[in-house]
N, C-alpha and C positions, 0 to 999 in steps of 0.2 A: 725494275725496268732498266736494266743495264743498256738496252739498245735504244733508249729514248734520247732524242736529240731536240734541241731548242734552237730555232732561228731567232736572232735578236737584231732588230732594226733600231738604229740610233740616229735620230735627226738632231744634229748639233747645230751650233750657231755658225760653223764654218764648213761643215761637210756632212754628208749622209753616208752611213755605212751599214751593211748587213753582214752579220757574222754568224758562225755556227758554234754551239756549245754542246758538250756531252752531258750525261746525267750527273756528272760530278761538278758541273758548272766550270769545266775547263774549256778554254777556247781551242777549237780545232785548228791546228796549223794548216796552212795551205788552202783554207776555205774562207771566202769572203769577198766583198766588193766595197769600194769606197769611192765617192765622187766629191771633190771639193766644190764650194760655191762661195760667192761673196754677196753680202747684203747690199742692196742698192741704197746709197745714202744721197741726201739732198742738202743744199746749203742751209736750208731753214731748219735742219735738225731731223729730217725724216730718215727712217731706216725701214725699208720695205722689202718684201719678197713676193714674187708672183706665186700664188698657191698652186696653180697648174704646173709651173716650172718645178717647184719643190716636190710636188706629188710625182712628177715624171722622174725626178732623180731617185726618189724612194723606190718607185716601180722598177727602174732600171737596175738598182742594186739588188733588189729581190730576184729579179729575172736572172741576173748573172749568178747569184748564189744558188738559185734553183737548178740551173744547168749542172753546177758542180755536185750538188746533193744528189740529183737524180742519177747521175752517172755512178755515184758511189752506193746508191741503194739505201741510204740512211732512213730510219723511221722518225719522221718529224712529228712530235706530239703536240707542239705548241709554237706559236710565233709570238714572241714578246717584243716590246718596244719601249723606248724612252725618247723624249723629245724636249726641246728647250721650253721652259716654263714661260707663261704669260703670253704665248702666241695668240693672235687676235685677228679674226677676219669675219666676213659676213657673206651670206648667200641669199639669192632671191627665191622666188616661188619654185623655180625649176632646179634649184641647187647650184646654179651658176654663180661664181664669185661676183660680188658687187664691188669689191675693193681688194686691194692687196693685203697680205698679212702685215700687220703693223708690229714690228719687232719691239722687244722690251727696251731697246736703246733708242727708239723713236721718241724724241723729246718735244715734238711740236705741240703736245697737249699740256705742256708745263703751265701755260697761262690759265688753264682751267682747273688746276689743282686746288686753288682756294675755294672752288665751288663743290669740291668733293667732301662729303661728310666725314668727320673723324670717327671712323668705326674700327680703328686699329685694335682696340681691346677685344673685339669680337671676331673680326676678320683676320687679324694678324698681319694686315697689309697697311702700311702707312699711306696717306694720300700722296700719290706720286705718279708721274707720267708713265711708269713701267706698267701700271695696272689698267684694267679695263675701264673703271669709272671715268678717269680723266680723258681716256681716248674716246669713249662714247660721247662725252660732252663736246669734245673738240670736233668730232665728225658731224654731230648735229649742227654745229655752228658753221663749219668750214667746208663740209662735203654733203650738203643737204640732199642733193639728188641721190647720191649713193646710199646715204643713210636711210632715206625714205623708201628706197627700193629693196632694202634688206629685210628679209623675213625672219632669219635666224642668225644669231651670233654664236660663233664657235671657234674653238682652237684648231690649229692645223691638224693634229692627230684625228680630231673628229671629222674634218674635211676628207682626210685620206681614207678613213674607214667608210664614209659614205660613198666614196669613189669605188672602193673595192667590194662593198657588200650591199650598197644601196640603202644603208642605214648608218647614221652617225652613232658612234659610241665614244664615251669619255670616261676616264677614271676619276675617282674622288681626288686623287693626287693632283691631276691636272686642274680640275675645277677649283681646288682649294687655293690656288695661287693666282686667281683672277682678280681678287679684291672684292668679289661678290659673295664669298662663302663664309658662313658663320662656323668657326672651327669647333665650337662647343656643341652646337645643335646639329652639325652635319647636314646643313641645308643652306639655301640662299639666305643672305642676311636681309631681313625685311627693311631695316633702316636705310641700308645702302640702295636697295632697289627703288624705294620710294622717292629717292632724290635723283633718279636717272630717267631719261626719256625712253625706256624700254619696258617691255612686259615680261613677266616670268615665263610665259609660254613661248617666248623667243629663245629660251635657253634650254639646255639639256635637262631631261627629266631625272631627278635624283634617284628615283626608284629603279632606273635602268643603268645607272652607273656601275662600272667595274665588271659588267657582264661580258663574257667572251662571245665571239661570233665564230661560226663554223661554215656558213653557207656563202662562199664567195659567189659573186656574180658570174654567169656562164663564161664570159670572156676570160676572166682570171682563173676560174676553175679549169678551163681548157689549157691555159697558159702554164699553170703551176699545179699539175696533178699531185706532185709530192707534198705540196702544202695544203691540199684541198680537204684533208681529213683532220687537220690540226685545229686546235683551239687558238684563236687569235685574240690576244688580250689587249684592251685599250692601253695606250701609252702611259707609263709613269712619268712624272716630271723628272727631267734629267738629274736634278739635284738629289732627289730621293733615290733614284737608281744608283747614282754615283756613290752615295753614302753607304748603302748596304753592300754594293759591289766591291767597295774598298775594304770591307770588313768591319764597319762600325755599326754594331747592333745593340750596344749597351748605353745606358744613360751617362756613363762616365767616359765615353769615347767621343772625341771631337774629330770630325773629318776636316781636312784642310785641302781645298781643291783650287788649283790655278790652271784654268784653260784660257779661253778667250777672255772670259770675265773671271771672277773669283768668288769663293764662298767658304765660310766656316759654319758647321752645323752640328747638332746633337739630336738624337732620336729620343722621344719622350712618350710615355703612355698617356699623358694628359697635358692640356695646355697650361693651366694655372695662369699666373700673371705673365703677360707678354711685355717685356721691358721696352721702353721707347728706344728707337734706333735699331731694334731687331725685328725680324719677321717670324711668322709661324704659319707653315703650310702643313700638308698631310702626306704621309706615305700611303695610307689607306684609312678606312673608317675607324680603325682601332689605334693607330699610331700617328704621332705628329713629329714634324721636324721644326726645330727652332734654330735660328742662326742669323747671320748677317751676310750680305752679298755686296760685292764690289762690281761696279760697272767697268772698272779699269783693272784688269789682271794681266794675263798674258798678252793682251792686245797692246799694252804699253810697251812691252818688250818688242813685239812685232813692229810697232810703229817706229821705234828707235832704230831697228835693223833696217827698215825701209828708208829711213831718213838720214842716218849717219853712217860713216865709214868706221868700223871697229877694227882694232888690231886682232890678229889671229890668236893671241894668247889671252883672250878675255877671261876664261875660267881661272887660269893661273893668277891673273891680276886681281880678280875678285877675291880669291883665297888669301892673297897677301895684303890687300888694301885695308887700312884701318877705317873704322866707321867715321864718316864725316870728313875724311881726308881730302875730299874734292872741294870743300868749301861752299857747297851749294845747298839750297833748300828747294825741294820740289813738291808741288801739289799735283798729283798724277791724274787730274780730273779731265781727261781727254773726252769723255763721253758723259759729262755730268757726274753725279755720284748717287749711290743708294746709301747703304749703311756707313756711318750712323746718321748722316746729315739729311738724306733723302731730298736732295736738291738737284734739279735738272739744269739749273743755271750755272753751276760751277764749271770753271774752265781750268785747263792745265796752266801751271805757273812754274818757271825756273828762275830762282833768285840767286844772285851772287856770281853771275858770269864775269869772268875777267879775260884778258888777252891770253892768259896761260891755260884757260879751260880747254880740255881735250874732249873728243867724243866719248872716250871711256869714262871720264869724270861724270858726264851727263847720264850715261848708262848706270854707273854705280849709284849715283844719287837717286835715280828714278827707281831702281830695284829696291833700294832702301825705303823709298817713300811708300811703295806698295806694301812692303813688309810692315811698316809702321801703321798703315791703315788696318791690316789684319790684327795688329796688337790692340787697337781700339775695340774691334769686334770681340777678340778673345777676352778682354777685360770685362766687357758687358755680359758676355755669355757666362763667364765663370762666376760673376756676381749673382747671376740668376740660378744656376744649377750646380755650382761648385767647380773647383778646378778639376780638370780631367785626369784620369790615370794614364791616358794614352791619346796622342794626337797622331793621326794617320794621314799622310800626305798623298795626293794623287793629282793627276793632270799633267799632260806632256809639257806645258809651258814651264812648270816648276821643276819637274823631275829630270828634264833634259839639261838642267843647269845645277849641278851639285853646289856651285858657289851660291846660287840664290837660295837653295834649300837650307844650306848652312846658315845663311844670313837670316832667313825666316826663323830658324831655330834659336839663334842668338837674340833676335828681337823679342820673341815670345818668352824666352827664358825657360822653355820646356823641351824635353826630348821629343823629337819628331821621328816617327817610323815611316819609311818610304814604302808605299804600296808597290808591289811588283806585278799587279794586275794591269796588263797593257791597255785594257779597255774597261775600266771600272763601271761606267754607266751601262754598257752593253751587258756586262756580267751581272750587274744588279738586276736588270730587267729579266735576264734568263733565270737567275736564282729565284726571283719572285714567281715566275711562271712554273718552275719545277715544284715549288711548294703548292701552288694553286691546283696543279693536276695530280698531286699526291705522290710525286716521285720522292720528295724529301719531306720529313715530318715538320720541319721549321726552318727558318732562314739561317739559323746558326749551325745547321747540320754540316755545312760545307764551308769551313773557314777560308778566308781569302789568304793568298800568298803575300808575304811581306819580305822586305829586304833589309838593308842596313839601317842602323840607328844613327841619327844625327844628334849629337850631344851639345847642349848650349855651353858657351864659354863665359862663365860668370864675370870674368874680368872686363868683358865688353859691355856689361849691363849699364854702367854709368854713362857711357858714350851714347848708347841708344836712348836712354832716358832723356839726355840733353837734346838729341835730334828730334825726339817726339815733341818736346816743349817748343823747339824752334819751328817745327811744322805747324803746331797749334797756333803759335803767335803769328806766323805768316798768314794762316787761314783767317784769323780775326782781322788782320789789317786789310786783306783783300776782299773778304766776303761778308763780314759782319756789319 
């Protein structure tokens, strides 16, 4: 099927984009639409998005891409998608939203975390405000009217599917990251559900998960005739799509992604033991992803750029500056933290400021601090599955800064391969759809493109070991 094309919709944490891929999973240049957006934050730790607004952005992107595709006459065989994991909202009897989407960075439910059962060994999700259990308990206590008006609990991709097809559809991948899913049984976790004020029938039916839709509602069928015969697949979790889209398909490959947040992951055929500090979700019913996630990745860099005035030669100075030469120790917990601490109450700290401290010093120390957090994940993941033969890096926040990528390489002490796939999550969703519709025999049939290698500088290892110990010591003083 050389003439088969895939539309890939990606709903990220800072933008929505719709792109076009050919049967070789190559992104088609000159085709696509992207709209940025910002999460609404509140002083009490809220992070919300209006589901109607986000759905409108997705529909606008698809509409723009449809005009481009229709003019070119391409044969669209599937619409794939990826979306940020852990999205959470509710609808009433008529499908109208009863509350906004609560983002994974919404930490208002932190006080309810002690009430969440410890089912990490089965769900792969530590008790934390990122996941559905704590949010459900918080809503019952603090938003009783909206909670009682809710008839179904669903992720944003499910809401979008219901808007387009009149039926909600969800993937195992998306359901697996809610904190309600038993990774070994591929079903809802009975112990978790028994501790929550919801019923199983308020959640998606597992027997209908992963099923594509083809029958758009008349409004959208008329709007998008070029998409109307395609198979529309439920969204993969963005981390799963990014992992396979960047070329990580083997158990000895780690993906390193730094976007708004950050993550390091490995693909496994079975769960086995899930170490404390790490999470375990699914790509699909056959394969799992294990790893660690940081709530503070590229957003730390973005916050610094919004807040401080940097010199123009930042990259050159990063390349020349010795580790720790700034004299600072930073805990980069601007949005609480997930791996390995799983504590929403953590806050950012900069220690060691003097009259000679410059904005660049704060930047340098902050980027080092995020890299050191990845070192902690890398150590835990390697202890569980063994050291990787390859680490593949993706994410614009990291790859736009060669200095930060080199720093990450030096901190890990491992060679890092830069992915040259400009949109790894979108590509991963397209790759998965190509396999599902039979265009390719397996996900490894179309290798991802990669770029240069970043080699670690062994002479810097002692300095980073010292910085990690200083970071741990500061953490113990501030938060233990």
